Short mmCIF file of the C-alpha atoms (twelve columns), coordinates in Angstrom:
data_MODEL
# 
_entry.id   MODEL 
# 
loop_
_atom_site.group_PDB 
_atom_site.id 
_atom_site.type_symbol 
_atom_site.label_atom_id 
_atom_site.label_alt_id 
_atom_site.label_comp_id 
_atom_site.label_asym_id 
_atom_site.label_seq_id 
_atom_site.Cartn_x 
_atom_site.Cartn_y 
_atom_site.Cartn_z 
_atom_site.pdbx_PDB_model_num 
ATOM 1   C CA . MET A 1   -38.753 55.301 -21.928 1 
ATOM 2   C CA . SER A 2   -40.863 51.686 -22.203 1 
ATOM 3   C CA . THR A 3   -40.262 48.765 -21.781 1 
ATOM 4   C CA . LEU A 4   -40.733 45.030 -24.021 1 
ATOM 5   C CA . ILE A 5   -42.162 43.003 -22.047 1 
ATOM 6   C CA . GLY A 6   -40.702 39.229 -22.872 1 
ATOM 7   C CA . ALA A 7   -37.802 40.638 -25.152 1 
ATOM 8   C CA . ARG A 8   -34.679 39.471 -24.406 1 
ATOM 9   C CA . PRO A 9   -32.614 40.177 -27.500 1 
ATOM 10  C CA . ARG A 10  -28.757 39.971 -28.154 1 
ATOM 11  C CA . ALA A 11  -27.184 41.082 -31.109 1 
ATOM 12  C CA . ALA A 12  -26.953 38.187 -32.878 1 
ATOM 13  C CA . ASP A 13  -30.661 37.945 -32.601 1 
ATOM 14  C CA . PRO A 14  -31.607 36.707 -36.300 1 
ATOM 15  C CA . ASP A 15  -35.521 38.828 -35.781 1 
ATOM 16  C CA . TRP A 16  -34.776 41.836 -34.465 1 
ATOM 17  C CA . ALA A 17  -38.117 42.908 -36.931 1 
ATOM 18  C CA . GLY A 18  -40.426 40.367 -33.898 1 
ATOM 19  C CA . VAL A 19  -38.430 42.618 -31.247 1 
ATOM 20  C CA . LEU A 20  -39.080 45.930 -33.147 1 
ATOM 21  C CA . ALA A 21  -42.364 44.578 -32.989 1 
ATOM 22  C CA . GLN A 22  -43.228 44.928 -29.509 1 
ATOM 23  C CA . VAL A 23  -42.142 48.839 -29.601 1 
ATOM 24  C CA . PRO A 24  -45.091 50.559 -29.775 1 
ATOM 25  C CA . LEU A 25  -44.029 53.628 -32.634 1 
ATOM 26  C CA . PHE A 26  -42.900 50.142 -34.948 1 
ATOM 27  C CA . SER A 27  -46.504 47.737 -33.884 1 
ATOM 28  C CA . ASP A 28  -48.521 48.358 -37.480 1 
ATOM 29  C CA . LEU A 29  -45.542 48.273 -39.281 1 
ATOM 30  C CA . PRO A 30  -45.775 45.007 -41.730 1 
ATOM 31  C CA . LYS A 31  -43.006 42.369 -41.046 1 
ATOM 32  C CA . ARG A 32  -41.227 43.435 -43.760 1 
ATOM 33  C CA . HIS A 33  -40.419 46.947 -43.033 1 
ATOM 34  C CA . LEU A 34  -39.980 46.373 -40.034 1 
ATOM 35  C CA . ARG A 35  -36.868 43.846 -40.705 1 
ATOM 36  C CA . GLY A 36  -35.104 47.293 -42.771 1 
ATOM 37  C CA . ILE A 37  -35.257 49.088 -39.789 1 
ATOM 38  C CA . ALA A 38  -33.824 46.201 -37.860 1 
ATOM 39  C CA . LYS A 39  -30.680 46.274 -40.521 1 
ATOM 40  C CA . LEU A 40  -30.187 50.230 -39.440 1 
ATOM 41  C CA . ALA A 41  -29.745 48.666 -35.176 1 
ATOM 42  C CA . LYS A 42  -25.400 49.267 -34.295 1 
ATOM 43  C CA . PHE A 43  -24.643 47.665 -31.312 1 
ATOM 44  C CA . ARG A 44  -21.916 48.579 -29.096 1 
ATOM 45  C CA . ARG A 45  -20.609 47.117 -25.726 1 
ATOM 46  C CA . LEU A 46  -19.997 50.170 -22.773 1 
ATOM 47  C CA . PRO A 47  -18.715 50.305 -19.460 1 
ATOM 48  C CA . ALA A 48  -20.396 50.607 -15.896 1 
ATOM 49  C CA . TYR A 49  -21.273 53.966 -14.771 1 
ATOM 50  C CA . THR A 50  -20.914 55.227 -18.887 1 
ATOM 51  C CA . ARG A 51  -23.341 58.071 -19.653 1 
ATOM 52  C CA . ILE A 52  -25.504 57.040 -22.641 1 
ATOM 53  C CA . VAL A 53  -27.812 60.170 -23.052 1 
ATOM 54  C CA . ARG A 54  -27.573 62.982 -21.802 1 
ATOM 55  C CA . GLU A 55  -30.407 65.409 -20.811 1 
ATOM 56  C CA . GLY A 56  -30.530 68.187 -23.057 1 
ATOM 57  C CA . ASP A 57  -28.719 66.999 -26.253 1 
ATOM 58  C CA . ARG A 58  -29.843 67.251 -29.543 1 
ATOM 59  C CA . ALA A 59  -31.888 63.275 -29.833 1 
ATOM 60  C CA . ASP A 60  -30.357 61.782 -32.502 1 
ATOM 61  C CA . SER A 61  -31.144 57.724 -31.565 1 
ATOM 62  C CA . PHE A 62  -33.600 54.733 -30.170 1 
ATOM 63  C CA . TYR A 63  -31.804 52.617 -27.993 1 
ATOM 64  C CA . LEU A 64  -32.562 49.636 -26.874 1 
ATOM 65  C CA . MET A 65  -30.737 47.387 -23.931 1 
ATOM 66  C CA . LEU A 66  -28.950 44.449 -24.646 1 
ATOM 67  C CA . GLU A 67  -27.444 43.332 -21.747 1 
ATOM 68  C CA . GLY A 68  -27.152 44.671 -18.388 1 
ATOM 69  C CA . THR A 69  -29.106 47.583 -16.699 1 
ATOM 70  C CA . ALA A 70  -28.868 51.454 -16.746 1 
ATOM 71  C CA . VAL A 71  -30.918 54.486 -14.868 1 
ATOM 72  C CA . VAL A 72  -32.969 57.272 -16.103 1 
ATOM 73  C CA . ARG A 73  -32.351 60.765 -14.276 1 
ATOM 74  C CA . PRO A 74  -34.841 62.412 -16.158 1 
ATOM 75  C CA . PRO A 75  -35.262 66.208 -13.881 1 
ATOM 76  C CA . GLY A 76  -37.634 67.097 -10.970 1 
ATOM 77  C CA . LYS A 77  -38.784 63.084 -11.262 1 
ATOM 78  C CA . ARG A 78  -37.188 59.814 -8.853  1 
ATOM 79  C CA . PRO A 79  -34.657 58.035 -11.262 1 
ATOM 80  C CA . VAL A 80  -35.254 55.382 -13.206 1 
ATOM 81  C CA . LYS A 81  -34.037 51.973 -13.350 1 
ATOM 82  C CA . ILE A 82  -34.170 49.892 -16.368 1 
ATOM 83  C CA . GLY A 83  -33.157 46.796 -18.001 1 
ATOM 84  C CA . VAL A 84  -32.919 44.226 -20.479 1 
ATOM 85  C CA . GLY A 85  -35.928 44.105 -23.231 1 
ATOM 86  C CA . GLU A 86  -36.299 48.267 -22.263 1 
ATOM 87  C CA . PHE A 87  -35.311 50.877 -24.315 1 
ATOM 88  C CA . PHE A 88  -36.150 54.925 -24.989 1 
ATOM 89  C CA . GLY A 89  -35.333 57.514 -27.402 1 
ATOM 90  C CA . GLU A 90  -38.470 56.583 -30.085 1 
ATOM 91  C CA . LEU A 91  -39.208 59.932 -30.630 1 
ATOM 92  C CA . ALA A 92  -35.710 60.744 -31.156 1 
ATOM 93  C CA . LEU A 93  -36.464 59.114 -34.344 1 
ATOM 94  C CA . LEU A 94  -38.911 62.265 -35.268 1 
ATOM 95  C CA . ASP A 95  -38.396 64.708 -34.130 1 
ATOM 96  C CA . ASN A 96  -35.085 66.635 -32.854 1 
ATOM 97  C CA . SER A 97  -35.809 68.013 -29.681 1 
ATOM 98  C CA . PRO A 98  -33.421 67.893 -27.186 1 
ATOM 99  C CA . ARG A 99  -33.208 64.295 -24.505 1 
ATOM 100 C CA . SER A 100 -35.446 64.708 -21.536 1 
ATOM 101 C CA . ALA A 101 -33.599 62.668 -19.339 1 
ATOM 102 C CA . THR A 102 -29.932 61.478 -18.409 1 
ATOM 103 C CA . VAL A 103 -29.550 58.145 -19.176 1 
ATOM 104 C CA . GLU A 104 -26.301 56.448 -17.412 1 
ATOM 105 C CA . ALA A 105 -24.654 52.598 -17.023 1 
ATOM 106 C CA . GLN A 106 -25.412 51.357 -14.163 1 
ATOM 107 C CA . THR A 107 -23.337 47.935 -15.195 1 
ATOM 108 C CA . GLU A 108 -21.906 46.631 -18.069 1 
ATOM 109 C CA . VAL A 109 -24.494 47.361 -21.071 1 
ATOM 110 C CA . GLN A 110 -25.358 46.299 -24.531 1 
ATOM 111 C CA . VAL A 111 -27.761 48.348 -26.351 1 
ATOM 112 C CA . ALA A 112 -28.562 48.151 -30.535 1 
ATOM 113 C CA . SER A 113 -29.027 52.416 -31.376 1 
ATOM 114 C CA . ILE A 114 -31.337 53.687 -34.241 1 
ATOM 115 C CA . GLY A 115 -29.420 56.546 -35.422 1 
ATOM 116 C CA . ARG A 116 -31.974 59.371 -37.086 1 
ATOM 117 C CA . SER A 117 -30.374 60.234 -40.007 1 
ATOM 118 C CA . ASP A 118 -30.102 56.162 -41.031 1 
ATOM 119 C CA . PHE A 119 -33.677 56.168 -39.770 1 
ATOM 120 C CA . LEU A 120 -35.176 59.077 -41.894 1 
ATOM 121 C CA . ARG A 121 -32.675 57.792 -45.031 1 
ATOM 122 C CA . MET A 122 -35.056 54.714 -45.135 1 
ATOM 123 C CA . LEU A 123 -38.341 56.539 -44.880 1 
ATOM 124 C CA . GLU A 124 -37.378 58.526 -47.850 1 
ATOM 125 C CA . HIS A 125 -36.843 55.178 -50.053 1 
ATOM 126 C CA . GLU A 126 -39.854 53.883 -47.961 1 
ATOM 127 C CA . PRO A 127 -43.077 56.005 -47.208 1 
ATOM 128 C CA . LYS A 128 -45.071 53.801 -47.156 1 
ATOM 129 C CA . VAL A 129 -43.434 53.249 -43.370 1 
ATOM 130 C CA . ALA A 130 -44.057 56.802 -42.774 1 
ATOM 131 C CA . LEU A 131 -47.588 57.567 -42.893 1 
ATOM 132 C CA . ILE A 132 -48.098 53.662 -40.970 1 
ATOM 133 C CA . LEU A 133 -46.036 55.291 -38.510 1 
ATOM 134 C CA . LEU A 134 -47.846 58.583 -38.831 1 
ATOM 135 C CA . ARG A 135 -51.270 56.660 -38.753 1 
ATOM 136 C CA . THR A 136 -49.872 55.022 -35.190 1 
ATOM 137 C CA . MET A 137 -49.081 58.439 -33.637 1 
ATOM 138 C CA . ALA A 138 -52.105 59.801 -34.444 1 
ATOM 139 C CA . ALA A 139 -53.258 56.806 -32.940 1 
ATOM 140 C CA . ARG A 140 -51.556 57.525 -29.459 1 
ATOM 141 C CA . LEU A 141 -52.393 61.659 -29.133 1 
ATOM 142 C CA . ARG A 142 -56.011 60.152 -29.771 1 
ATOM 143 C CA . LEU A 143 -55.194 58.323 -27.176 1 
ATOM 144 C CA . SER A 144 -54.161 60.512 -24.728 1 
ATOM 145 C CA . GLU A 145 -55.430 63.253 -25.169 1 
ATOM 146 C CA . VAL A 146 -59.245 61.119 -24.208 1 
ATOM 147 C CA . SER A 147 -57.757 60.273 -20.959 1 
ATOM 148 C CA . THR A 148 -56.220 63.425 -19.616 1 
ATOM 149 C CA . LYS A 149 -59.915 64.328 -21.008 1 
ATOM 150 C CA . HIS A 150 -61.827 61.859 -18.151 1 
# 
């Protein structure tokens, strides 16, 4: 779960590519590829107290909060409140691991989601995107390894 600083995206926002460029996983992608990913987004409005994802369930979508607030409940840790511009589940686009936390709408929310199968299909047609994502992930892994050694 992370935040897009200053992002106030809306379903009608014509520049979803700009919003996605702030997501670390996508930050190195050219605008053309970001626009392709943005076209995959589906928008949903959910009432308060709706479970958006459940810990242990198959992770098959990335979510971006557009309106409202939600609570992330990781097992054994304090719940964390998230709001507009924050996102979760970006790694669900790449692996098939179970969800690591439950996320529940605290108020009525609107979310944009990108499904794993749509995303993978796009990668098959745009292999350059996969290469850029691999470089981004390798850099993040290298950075995390350096920070754990100190």
